[in-house]
C-alpha positions in Angstrom: 0.1 0.2 0.1 1.1 3.6 -0.9 1.0 6.2 1.8 -0.9 8.8 1.2 0.5 12.4 1.9 -1.4 14.6 4.5 -2.0 18.1 3.0 -1.4 20.9 5.6 -4.7 22.1 7.1 -6.0 25.6 5.6 -6.2 27.8 8.2 -9.8 29.0 9.3 -11.2 31.9 7.2 -8.7 31.5 4.5 -9.1 29.5 1.2 -6.3 27.8 -0.7 -6.5 30.1 -3.1 -6.0 33.1 -0.8 -2.8 30.8 0.6 -1.4 30.9 -2.9 -2.0 34.4 -3.4 -0.1 35.3 -0.3 3.0 33.2 -1.3 3.0 34.4 -4.9 2.8 38.2 -3.5 5.5 37.2 -1.1 7.8 35.8 -3.9 7.2 38.9 -5.8 8.3 41.4 -2.9 11.4 39.0 -2.5 11.9 39.0 -6.1 11.5 43.0 -6.4 13.7 43.2 -3.2 16.5 41.6 -4.9 16.5 43.6 -7.9 16.6 47.0 -5.9 19.8 45.5 -3.6 21.3 44.5 -7.2 20.6 48.0 -8.7 21.9 49.7 -5.5 25.1 47.8 -5.7 25.4 48.6 -9.1 24.9 52.2 -8.7 27.6 52.4 -5.9 30.2 51.0 -8.0 29.5 52.7 -11.2 29.3 56.1 -9.4 32.4 55.4 -7.7 34.3 54.8 -10.5 32.9 57.8 -12.4 33.5 59.8 -9.1 37.4 59.0 -9.2 37.6 60.4 -12.7 36.1 63.4 -11.8 37.8 66.7 -10.4 40.1 69.7 -11.4 42.8 66.8 -12.3 41.0 64.8 -15.0 41.7 61.0 -15.0 40.5 58.8 -17.7 38.4 55.9 -17.0 41.4 53.5 -18.8 43.9 55.4 -16.4 42.0 54.6 -13.4 41.6 50.9 -14.1 45.0 50.5 -15.3 46.2 52.0 -12.0 44.0 49.9 -10.1 44.5 46.5 -12.0 48.3 46.6 -13.2 48.4 44.9 -16.6 44.8 45.3 -17.4 45.7 47.9 -20.1 49.2 47.5 -21.2 49.4 50.2 -23.6 48.0 52.6 -21.3 51.1 54.7 -18.8 49.7 56.1 -15.8 51.8 59.2 -14.6 53.3 59.3 -11.1 50.8 62.2 -10.1 47.5 60.6 -11.5 48.4 57.6 -9.1 48.8 59.9 -6.2 45.8 61.6 -6.8 43.7 58.2 -7.1 45.1 56.4 -4.1 45.9 59.2 -1.7 43.4 61.6 -2.5 40.3 60.5 -4.3 39.7 56.8 -3.3 39.8 57.7 0.3 37.7 60.2 0.0 35.2 58.5 -2.0 35.4 55.5 0.8 34.7 57.9 3.5 31.6 59.3 1.7 30.4 56.0 1.1 30.7 55.1 4.6 29.4 58.4 6.3 26.3 58.3 4.0 25.5 54.5 4.6 26.4 55.1 8.6 24.1 58.4 9.1 21.5 57.1 7.2 21.3 53.8 9.3 21.9 55.3 12.5 18.8 57.8 11.7 16.7 55.2 10.6 17.5 53.0 13.6 16.7 55.8 16.0 13.1 56.6 14.2 12.4 53.2 14.7 13.6 53.2 18.3 11.9 56.4 19.5 9.0 55.8 16.9 9.5 59.4 15.9 9.7 60.5 12.2 12.1 63.4 13.0 14.7 61.4 14.9 18.2 62.3 13.7 21.5 60.4 14.4 22.1 63.7 16.8 19.0 63.1 19.0 21.2 62.1 21.7 23.5 64.8 21.2 26.3 62.6 20.1 27.1 65.1 17.2 27.1 68.4 19.0 29.3 66.3 21.8 31.8 65.1 18.7 31.7 69.0 17.5 32.9 70.1 21.1 35.7 67.8 21.0 36.7 68.9 17.6 36.7 72.5 17.9 38.6 72.3 21.1 41.1 70.0 19.6 41.4 72.7 16.6 41.5 75.5 19.4 44.5 73.9 20.9 46.4 73.4 17.7 46.5 69.9 17.8 46.9 67.6 14.8 44.4 66.2 12.7 44.5 62.9 14.2 44.2 64.0 17.7 41.4 66.4 16.7 39.5 63.3 15.6 40.5 61.3 18.6 39.1 64.2 20.6 35.7 64.2 18.7 35.4 60.5 19.1 35.9 60.9 22.9 33.5 63.9 23.4 30.7 61.9 21.5 30.9 59.0 23.5 30.9 61.4 26.7 27.6 63.0 25.6 25.8 59.6 25.2 27.4 58.7 28.5 25.8 61.9 30.2 22.5 61.4 28.4 22.2 58.0 30.1 23.0 59.4 33.2 20.8 62.3 33.1 18.0 60.0 31.8 17.9 57.5 34.5 15.2 59.2 36.5 12.7 56.9 38.2 9.3 57.5 36.9 8.2 58.5 33.4 8.7 56.8 30.0 12.4 55.7 29.7 12.3 56.8 26.1 10.8 60.2 26.7 13.5 60.6 29.4 16.3 59.9 26.7 15.0 62.2 24.4 14.8 64.8 26.9 18.1 64.3 28.2 19.7 64.5 24.5 17.8 67.6 24.0 19.6 69.1 27.1 22.9 67.9 26.6 22.8 68.9 23.0 22.2 72.4 23.9 24.8 72.2 26.7 27.6 71.1 23.9 26.2 73.7 21.5 26.9 76.5 24.2 30.3 75.3 24.8 31.0 75.1 21.1 30.1 78.6 20.8 32.2 79.6 23.9 35.4 78.0 22.1 34.5 79.8 18.7 34.4 83.1 21.0 37.7 82.7 22.7 39.3 81.5 19.4 41.7 83.7 17.4 39.5 85.5 14.7 42.3 85.6 12.0 43.3 81.9 11.9 41.7 79.4 14.5 38.1 80.9 14.1 37.8 80.4 10.2 39.1 76.7 10.5 36.5 75.8 13.2 33.8 77.4 11.1 34.6 75.4 8.0 34.9 72.3 9.9 31.5 72.7 11.3 30.1 73.3 7.8 31.1 69.8 7.1 33.8 68.6 4.5 35.4 65.6 3.4 38.7 67.5 1.8 41.0 66.6 4.8 40.3 63.1 4.5 43.3 60.8 4.3 44.2 57.0 4.9 45.3 57.4 8.2 42.2 59.2 9.7 39.9 56.7 7.6 41.8 53.7 9.3 41.1 55.4 12.7 37.3 56.1 12.0 36.1 53.4 9.5 36.2 50.8 12.0 33.7 52.4 14.4 31.3 52.9 11.4 31.6 49.4 10.2 31.1 47.9 13.7 27.9 50.3 14.4 26.4 49.3 10.9 27.1 45.8 11.7 25.4 45.7 15.2 22.1 47.9 13.8 22.2 45.3 10.6 22.1 42.4 12.8 19.5 44.0 15.1 17.2 45.3 12.3 14.6 42.7 12.7 14.0 43.5 16.5 13.9 47.1 15.6 10.4 46.1 14.3 9.1 45.0 17.8 10.6 48.2 19.0 7.5 50.0 17.6 5.3 48.2 20.4 4.9 49.4 23.7 7.5 48.5 26.2 5.1 46.4 28.2 3.9 44.3 25.1 7.5 43.9 23.8 8.4 42.2 27.1 5.5 39.9 27.6 6.7 38.7 23.9 10.1 37.8 25.5 11.9 40.8 23.9 15.1 42.3 26.1 14.1 45.8 25.3 16.5 47.6 27.3 19.2 45.4 25.8 18.4 46.2 22.3 17.7 49.8 23.3 21.3 50.1 24.6 23.0 48.1 21.4 21.2 50.2 18.9 22.0 53.3 20.8 25.9 52.1 21.1 25.8 51.2 17.1 24.4 54.7 16.3 26.7 56.3 18.6 29.9 54.9 17.3 28.8 56.0 13.6 28.0 59.4 14.5 30.9 60.3 16.5 33.1 58.7 14.1 31.4 60.6 10.9 31.6 63.9 12.9 35.0 63.4 13.8 36.1 63.0 10.3 33.7 65.1 8.4 32.2 67.9 10.9 28.5 68.2 11.0 26.2 66.8 8.0 22.6 67.3 8.3 19.7 66.0 6.3 21.1 62.6 5.4 19.8 60.8 8.6 16.9 62.2 8.6 15.9 61.9 4.5 17.3 58.9 3.5 15.6 56.3 5.7 12.1 57.9 4.9 13.0 57.1 0.9 13.8 53.6 2.0 10.5 53.4 3.8 8.9 54.8 0.8 10.3 51.9 -1.7 10.4 48.8 0.9 7.5 49.9 3.5 8.0 50.1 7.3 9.7 46.6 7.8 13.1 47.6 9.2 14.4 43.9 7.7 14.4 45.7 4.4 14.8 49.3 5.5 17.9 49.0 7.4 20.1 47.6 4.4 18.4 50.0 2.0 19.3 53.1 3.8 22.6 52.0 3.9 22.9 51.7 0.2 21.0 54.7 -0.5 22.8 57.0 1.9 25.9 55.8 0.4 24.9 56.9 -3.0 23.2 60.2 -1.7 26.6 61.4 0.1 28.8 60.3 -2.6 27.0 62.3 -5.5 26.9 65.2 -3.1 30.6 65.1 -2.2 31.3 64.9 -5.9 29.3 67.8 -6.7 30.8 69.8 -3.8 34.2 69.5 -5.2 33.5 69.8 -8.8 30.9 72.2 -9.2 33.1 75.3 -8.4 36.7 75.9 -8.1 36.5 76.3 -4.5 35.0 73.5 -2.7 31.4 73.6 -1.1 30.8 72.8 2.3 29.0 69.5 2.1 26.3 70.3 4.8 25.2 73.2 2.6 24.4 71.0 -0.4 22.8 68.5 1.9 20.2 71.1 3.2 19.6 72.9 -0.2 19.0 69.3 -1.8 17.4 67.6 1.4 14.8 70.2 2.5 13.0 71.0 -0.6 12.8 66.9 -1.2 11.6 66.6 2.1 8.7 69.0 1.6 7.9 67.6 -1.5 7.9 64.0 0.2 5.6 65.4 3.0 3.2 66.6 0.5 2.9 63.6 -1.4 2.6 61.2 1.4 0.4 63.7 3.5 2.7 62.7 6.7 5.6 60.3 7.2 4.9 57.1 9.1 7.4 55.2 10.8 
């Protein structure tokens, strides 16, 4: 006798046709997500190669690939000056643009999901302002760029420690207390930055501080990238691992705990990852706004509110956005435009259009 296979029972209220339709929709959505992922990766590679060739010192595509892969074009001779520009100036800068864009975007998206606040940014807990104070303090003392970067990192971490210390008040919502503490600490460090600017030499030091605060990738070197990149990568990896748990953080704390979700642990890890990213980016680039606010919403427009997809999408879209902005900043005029000016000029109108189209943004 042949054994007959038992069919899986159909859930009450659902027909077999509904189940088949649901599976087909899931397969279609998965296929669309894969296509988007391939397209984003391809765009990053193509735009990165194009960015290397663009600038006041022109480099052809054949020259770039001949320098990158020796022997690929035997007939192309790459001058030493071109090699220096490619490997010591443009590639480190492009690498930082990709990391900064991806890091700020995923940090902003994580905070928006964690606090259930569509206006949350990477500086919600005062990390960027704290890192700015450390950097301008280093500039005031005339320290080398590496030590300025270290000062900024330490001050950013100090800001978050202060936020957690101030926010640990019995009674009241922990999330609201964190946000309020972040506002207070951010205002405190902003005042300290203003104090440093007030005491700085207006001829030499003050212009350097002002230009740094406007955000720029012009000072990127392999050494600074080597110090800051590990923090950005570790922070992004941490948030990526926790991306599916961010969906549960939109529930109330009581509901999440009843489902067995370690809310406090996840919150602390997400804040730690975002802090490492933001402090490291600010220490290398200065203050760059709008990236962490705008890009996650674009990711939600494309992929929906599921953070399993929004987190990696924010990384890719943020990297593309920042790479394009930085390339325009250094190529459009003879003197480089600060990056934060362009992100605001492009980001603000785009965000207004996004609000008008959606009638309000959901997280």
